[in-house]
Z-matrix of the N, CA and C atoms (Angstrom, degrees):
N
C 1 1.441
C 2 1.515 1 112.23
N 3 1.353 2 117.39 1 -37.48
C 4 1.459 3 119.71 2 -179.30
C 5 1.524 4 111.73 3 -62.23
N 6 1.339 5 117.29 4 -37.22
C 7 1.449 6 121.69 5 177.60
C 8 1.506 7 112.76 6 -61.40
N 9 1.313 8 116.15 7 -38.65
C 10 1.442 9 120.88 8 179.44
C 11 1.516 10 111.90 9 -66.65
N 12 1.302 11 117.68 10 -34.50
C 13 1.480 12 121.28 11 -179.92
C 14 1.519 13 110.86 12 -67.95
N 15 1.330 14 119.13 13 -31.46
C 16 1.459 15 122.32 14 -175.75
C 17 1.541 16 112.32 15 -90.90
N 18 1.326 17 117.34 16 -6.02
C 19 1.458 18 120.55 17 -179.63
C 20 1.565 19 109.39 18 -66.34
N 21 1.349 20 115.66 19 126.47
C 22 1.480 21 116.78 20 179.80
C 23 1.531 22 112.17 21 -68.08
N 24 1.305 23 114.38 22 148.27
C 25 1.474 24 118.61 23 179.01
C 26 1.515 25 109.14 24 -84.12
N 27 1.318 26 116.67 25 159.34
C 28 1.435 27 120.79 26 179.70
C 29 1.538 28 109.76 27 -73.51
N 30 1.305 29 114.98 28 162.39
C 31 1.466 30 120.10 29 178.82
C 32 1.518 31 111.04 30 -63.38
N 33 1.336 32 117.43 31 -40.66
C 34 1.463 33 120.83 32 176.82
C 35 1.508 34 113.76 33 -60.97
N 36 1.338 35 115.45 34 -41.09
C 37 1.477 36 119.54 35 176.73
C 38 1.523 37 109.86 36 -65.83
N 39 1.329 38 116.63 37 -39.98
C 40 1.458 39 119.99 38 179.27
C 41 1.552 40 110.10 39 -59.76
N 42 1.314 41 117.34 40 -43.02
C 43 1.458 42 119.66 41 178.64
C 44 1.526 43 111.52 42 -66.29
N 45 1.312 44 116.58 43 -34.40
C 46 1.464 45 118.16 44 174.99
C 47 1.515 46 111.72 45 -65.75
N 48 1.323 47 116.85 46 -35.07
C 49 1.475 48 120.81 47 175.35
C 50 1.537 49 110.67 48 -63.29
N 51 1.323 50 115.70 49 -39.68
C 52 1.487 51 119.71 50 178.59
C 53 1.506 52 110.38 51 -63.13
N 54 1.361 53 116.69 52 -45.05
C 55 1.466 54 120.39 53 -178.71
C 56 1.527 55 110.93 54 -64.28
N 57 1.339 56 116.61 55 -46.63
C 58 1.464 57 121.01 56 -179.61
C 59 1.536 58 109.16 57 -63.74
N 60 1.324 59 116.00 58 -43.70
C 61 1.462 60 119.95 59 178.22
C 62 1.517 61 112.86 60 -60.14
N 63 1.323 62 116.31 61 -40.47
C 64 1.457 63 121.89 62 176.27
C 65 1.506 64 112.43 63 -63.60
N 66 1.304 65 117.72 64 -39.45
C 67 1.478 66 120.83 65 178.44
C 68 1.550 67 109.59 66 -68.51
N 69 1.319 68 115.67 67 -38.81
C 70 1.470 69 118.62 68 176.99
C 71 1.528 70 112.45 69 -66.66
N 72 1.354 71 115.72 70 -29.98
C 73 1.442 72 119.14 71 176.63
C 74 1.519 73 110.35 72 -63.27
N 75 1.319 74 117.42 73 -37.07
C 76 1.474 75 121.96 74 177.82
C 77 1.541 76 108.33 75 -60.41
N 78 1.326 77 116.92 76 -42.75
C 79 1.442 78 121.71 77 -178.75
C 80 1.520 79 110.39 78 -63.13
N 81 1.313 80 117.41 79 -51.95
C 82 1.494 81 117.33 80 -174.83
C 83 1.505 82 111.54 81 -73.84
N 84 1.326 83 118.50 82 -32.78
C 85 1.491 84 118.66 83 178.46
C 86 1.519 85 110.90 84 -68.72
N 87 1.327 86 116.59 85 -39.28
C 88 1.477 87 121.27 86 176.99
C 89 1.529 88 110.13 87 -68.55
N 90 1.294 89 116.64 88 -33.46
C 91 1.461 90 122.19 89 -179.83
C 92 1.536 91 112.80 90 -64.08
N 93 1.308 92 116.68 91 -23.96
C 94 1.483 93 119.56 92 176.31
C 95 1.501 94 111.19 93 -67.45
N 96 1.342 95 116.82 94 -29.40
C 97 1.445 96 119.79 95 -176.95
C 98 1.525 97 113.70 96 -98.17
N 99 1.337 98 116.13 97 -37.79
C 100 1.460 99 118.73 98 -172.02
C 101 1.528 100 110.59 99 -105.34
N 102 1.308 101 114.84 100 120.91
C 103 1.470 102 120.49 101 -176.26
C 104 1.536 103 112.28 102 -70.52
N 105 1.315 104 117.99 103 -12.73
C 106 1.463 105 121.89 104 179.02
C 107 1.537 106 110.28 105 -66.38
N 108 1.306 107 118.51 106 -20.82
C 109 1.459 108 122.16 107 177.73
C 110 1.535 109 107.11 108 -92.16
N 111 1.322 110 118.51 109 114.01
C 112 1.491 111 122.02 110 -177.74
C 113 1.529 112 111.81 111 -58.17
N 114 1.302 113 115.71 112 146.58
C 115 1.465 114 122.90 113 179.83
C 116 1.522 115 111.44 114 -57.39
N 117 1.304 116 117.55 115 -38.94
C 118 1.449 117 121.11 116 -179.57
C 119 1.551 118 111.33 117 -64.12
N 120 1.302 119 115.98 118 -38.50
C 121 1.482 120 121.61 119 177.46
C 122 1.531 121 108.70 120 -65.21
N 123 1.314 122 116.82 121 -42.26
C 124 1.456 123 121.44 122 179.38
C 125 1.526 124 109.88 123 -62.91
N 126 1.299 125 118.58 124 -45.88
C 127 1.445 126 122.09 125 -179.82
C 128 1.531 127 112.26 126 -64.83
N 129 1.323 128 118.35 127 -44.36
C 130 1.467 129 121.10 128 177.81
C 131 1.533 130 110.80 129 -64.44
N 132 1.340 131 118.06 130 -41.87
C 133 1.443 132 121.17 131 179.11
C 134 1.525 133 110.10 132 -64.02
N 135 1.320 134 118.00 133 -40.61
C 136 1.456 135 121.43 134 -179.78
C 137 1.508 136 111.20 135 -63.44
N 138 1.319 137 116.72 136 -51.66
C 139 1.450 138 120.91 137 -177.72
C 140 1.537 139 112.52 138 -64.92
N 141 1.316 140 116.42 139 -40.32
C 142 1.459 141 120.37 140 179.20
C 143 1.520 142 111.15 141 -67.49
N 144 1.322 143 117.35 142 -40.84
C 145 1.483 144 119.66 143 -178.09
C 146 1.532 145 110.28 144 -63.20
N 147 1.346 146 117.08 145 -42.29
C 148 1.440 147 118.96 146 -178.89
C 149 1.551 148 111.26 147 -72.01
N 150 1.323 149 117.39 148 -33.32
C 151 1.443 150 119.43 149 175.99
C 152 1.551 151 110.72 150 -64.04
N 153 1.309 152 117.18 151 -42.18
C 154 1.452 153 121.14 152 178.65
C 155 1.542 154 110.86 153 -65.05
N 156 1.310 155 116.60 154 -40.48
C 157 1.452 156 119.41 155 179.98
C 158 1.546 157 112.24 156 -66.77
N 159 1.318 158 115.37 157 -39.33
C 160 1.464 159 120.15 158 175.85
C 161 1.508 160 111.31 159 -60.43
N 162 1.350 161 116.45 160 -44.31
C 163 1.469 162 121.23 161 179.67
C 164 1.550 163 111.04 162 -64.29
N 165 1.363 164 116.25 163 -39.95
C 166 1.462 165 120.19 164 -179.24
C 167 1.522 166 110.51 165 -67.31
N 168 1.336 167 115.83 166 -38.00
C 169 1.466 168 121.28 167 -175.91
C 170 1.546 169 111.89 168 -68.18
N 171 1.328 170 116.35 169 -14.86
C 172 1.463 171 119.89 170 176.93
C 173 1.543 172 111.08 171 -76.69
N 174 1.337 173 116.91 172 -16.68
C 175 1.445 174 121.83 173 -178.19
C 176 1.521 175 112.08 174 -113.62
N 177 1.316 176 117.08 175 -38.76
C 178 1.455 177 124.21 176 -177.03
C 179 1.515 178 111.76 177 -102.29
N 180 1.320 179 119.10 178 160.79
C 181 1.480 180 121.37 179 176.81
C 182 1.546 181 110.18 180 -59.18
N 183 1.309 182 115.22 181 127.32
C 184 1.476 183 120.01 182 -173.65
C 185 1.536 184 111.70 183 -60.54
N 186 1.334 185 118.00 184 -38.02
C 187 1.458 186 120.36 185 -178.84
C 188 1.536 187 111.75 186 -64.77
N 189 1.322 188 114.61 187 -40.54
C 190 1.477 189 119.26 188 177.75
C 191 1.498 190 110.78 189 -67.90
N 192 1.307 191 117.44 190 -43.96
C 193 1.480 192 122.05 191 179.76
C 194 1.532 193 109.69 192 -58.20
N 195 1.338 194 116.08 193 -49.52
C 196 1.458 195 118.56 194 -177.96
C 197 1.530 196 112.37 195 -66.65
N 198 1.316 197 116.56 196 -40.46
C 199 1.469 198 119.26 197 179.64
C 200 1.530 199 112.31 198 -62.97
N 201 1.328 200 116.54 199 -41.96
C 202 1.475 201 119.52 200 178.99
C 203 1.540 202 109.64 201 -69.93
N 204 1.337 203 117.96 202 -43.36
C 205 1.465 204 122.68 203 177.14
C 206 1.532 205 110.74 204 -56.56
N 207 1.310 206 116.38 205 -52.84
C 208 1.463 207 120.68 206 -179.20
C 209 1.524 208 111.99 207 -65.84
N 210 1.325 209 116.49 208 -37.78
C 211 1.450 210 119.68 209 178.42
C 212 1.507 211 112.25 210 -65.62
N 213 1.334 212 117.38 211 -40.62
C 214 1.482 213 120.10 212 175.73
C 215 1.539 214 110.38 213 -61.94
N 216 1.322 215 114.74 214 -43.06
C 217 1.497 216 117.78 215 179.84
C 218 1.520 217 110.25 216 -63.46
N 219 1.328 218 116.99 217 -42.42
C 220 1.461 219 121.07 218 179.63
C 221 1.518 220 111.89 219 -62.27
N 222 1.338 221 114.16 220 -48.59
C 223 1.484 222 119.87 221 178.65
C 224 1.522 223 109.66 222 -59.88
N 225 1.310 224 117.16 223 -51.00
C 226 1.445 225 120.40 224 -175.49
C 227 1.522 226 114.37 225 -64.24
N 228 1.322 227 116.74 226 -43.79
C 229 1.448 228 117.74 227 -178.99
C 230 1.544 229 110.65 228 -72.00
N 231 1.297 230 117.56 229 -32.89
C 232 1.482 231 120.69 230 174.96
C 233 1.506 232 110.61 231 -62.69
N 234 1.364 233 115.84 232 -45.09
C 235 1.465 234 119.57 233 -179.05
C 236 1.553 235 109.86 234 -68.43
N 237 1.334 236 117.19 235 -39.83
C 238 1.456 237 119.18 236 178.46
C 239 1.527 238 111.46 237 -63.20
N 240 1.315 239 115.91 238 -40.56
C 241 1.451 240 121.49 239 178.89
C 242 1.556 241 109.88 240 -61.44
N 243 1.345 242 115.63 241 -43.63
C 244 1.454 243 118.58 242 -179.48
C 245 1.523 244 110.62 243 -64.99
N 246 1.315 245 116.15 244 -40.64
C 247 1.477 246 120.98 245 -179.45
C 248 1.520 247 111.19 246 -68.18
N 249 1.325 248 116.56 247 -49.51
C 250 1.468 249 121.02 248 -173.29
C 251 1.522 250 112.99 249 -75.56
N 252 1.324 251 117.32 250 -30.88
C 253 1.464 252 118.95 251 -179.43
C 254 1.531 253 113.31 252 -84.43
N 255 1.363 254 114.78 253 -17.33
C 256 1.451 255 118.62 254 179.95
C 257 1.508 256 113.60 255 71.53
N 258 1.312 257 117.52 256 16.31
C 259 1.470 258 118.26 257 -178.86
C 260 1.542 259 108.64 258 -75.29
N 261 1.307 260 114.72 259 157.24
C 262 1.447 261 121.63 260 -178.82
C 263 1.538 262 110.09 261 -65.85
N 264 1.325 263 116.92 262 138.52
C 265 1.441 264 121.61 263 178.98
C 266 1.510 265 109.25 264 -84.48
N 267 1.320 266 115.24 265 116.86
C 268 1.460 267 120.05 266 -177.64
C 269 1.516 268 109.92 267 -89.65
N 270 1.315 269 117.92 268 134.76
C 271 1.475 270 120.54 269 -179.12
C 272 1.511 271 113.40 270 -55.12
N 273 1.321 272 119.10 271 -40.75
C 274 1.445 273 121.48 272 -178.95
C 275 1.525 274 110.44 273 -63.43
N 276 1.322 275 117.54 274 -36.19
C 277 1.458 276 121.41 275 178.22
C 278 1.533 277 110.29 276 -64.73
N 279 1.316 278 117.27 277 -39.87
C 280 1.444 279 121.81 278 177.50
C 281 1.559 280 110.12 279 -64.94
N 282 1.300 281 117.36 280 -39.70
C 283 1.453 282 121.99 281 177.25
C 284 1.537 283 110.20 282 -58.33
N 285 1.313 284 116.97 283 -46.06
C 286 1.475 285 121.22 284 -178.52
C 287 1.521 286 111.12 285 -69.59
N 288 1.324 287 117.76 286 -35.82
C 289 1.450 288 121.66 287 175.96
C 290 1.538 289 110.00 288 -62.28
N 291 1.301 290 115.91 289 -45.78
C 292 1.473 291 121.45 290 179.88
C 293 1.546 292 109.98 291 -66.09
N 294 1.332 293 116.82 292 -37.80
C 295 1.446 294 120.68 293 177.70
C 296 1.536 295 110.88 294 -62.69
N 297 1.343 296 116.48 295 -44.93
C 298 1.445 297 120.71 296 176.86
C 299 1.524 298 111.56 297 -62.66
N 300 1.319 299 117.56 298 -40.57
C 301 1.443 300 121.97 299 177.75
C 302 1.545 301 109.93 300 -61.98
N 303 1.307 302 116.49 301 -44.01
C 304 1.445 303 121.50 302 178.47
C 305 1.530 304 112.68 303 -61.41
N 306 1.324 305 116.28 304 -40.16
C 307 1.456 306 121.01 305 177.86
C 308 1.520 307 110.96 306 -65.50
N 309 1.337 308 116.60 307 -40.78
C 310 1.486 309 119.54 308 177.90
C 311 1.519 310 110.74 309 -61.96
N 312 1.345 311 116.65 310 -44.37
C 313 1.462 312 119.71 311 179.44
C 314 1.522 313 109.64 312 -63.89
N 315 1.312 314 117.27 313 -40.40
C 316 1.471 315 120.52 314 177.37
C 317 1.513 316 112.81 315 -61.17
N 318 1.334 317 117.18 316 -41.19
C 319 1.455 318 120.57 317 177.57
C 320 1.545 319 110.62 318 -63.26
N 321 1.316 320 115.46 319 -41.15
C 322 1.468 321 119.09 320 178.93
C 323 1.506 322 110.96 321 -63.30
N 324 1.338 323 116.70 322 -45.21
C 325 1.472 324 120.54 323 -177.09
C 326 1.529 325 112.56 324 -67.58
N 327 1.300 326 116.89 325 -28.71
C 328 1.471 327 119.52 326 -177.36
C 329 1.531 328 113.57 327 -98.39
N 330 1.347 329 116.31 328 2.27
C 331 1.476 330 120.80 329 178.77
C 332 1.535 331 109.90 330 -64.79
N 333 1.306 332 114.65 331 149.73
C 334 1.449 333 121.49 332 177.96
C 335 1.538 334 111.42 333 -53.21
N 336 1.309 335 117.04 334 128.65
C 337 1.461 336 121.12 335 176.29
C 338 1.517 337 115.93 336 77.42
N 339 1.336 338 117.10 337 14.07
C 340 1.461 339 120.01 338 -179.22
C 341 1.526 340 112.91 339 -85.79
N 342 1.309 341 116.12 340 12.72
C 343 1.460 342 118.74 341 175.57
C 344 1.508 343 112.62 342 92.60
N 345 1.307 344 119.81 343 4.83
C 346 1.468 345 122.11 344 -179.64
C 347 1.509 346 110.48 345 -114.57
């Protein structure tokens, strides 16, 4: 069993950890503002997201992992805020969201071992 715990994860699995961790970041970050998200869910999402990011950073470049993780959280919480608050969607805000998304995709494509 100990050998299985030390086995490195694949690069594809590491990227899936980053994506899942980023989605969980949206949950816990939104949970700080909205009481409809139970505190236990916020705590579990927070701990799980950081665990996944730590595991991914053992395989992928840590700067890229953190930038994509934080970018996903920023995009997701910004979009959730726009949806839940009902505020008007400003075109310039959409431009910056798309720019951030493009930068995250660029980081992923240029990461070590991503096939490029």
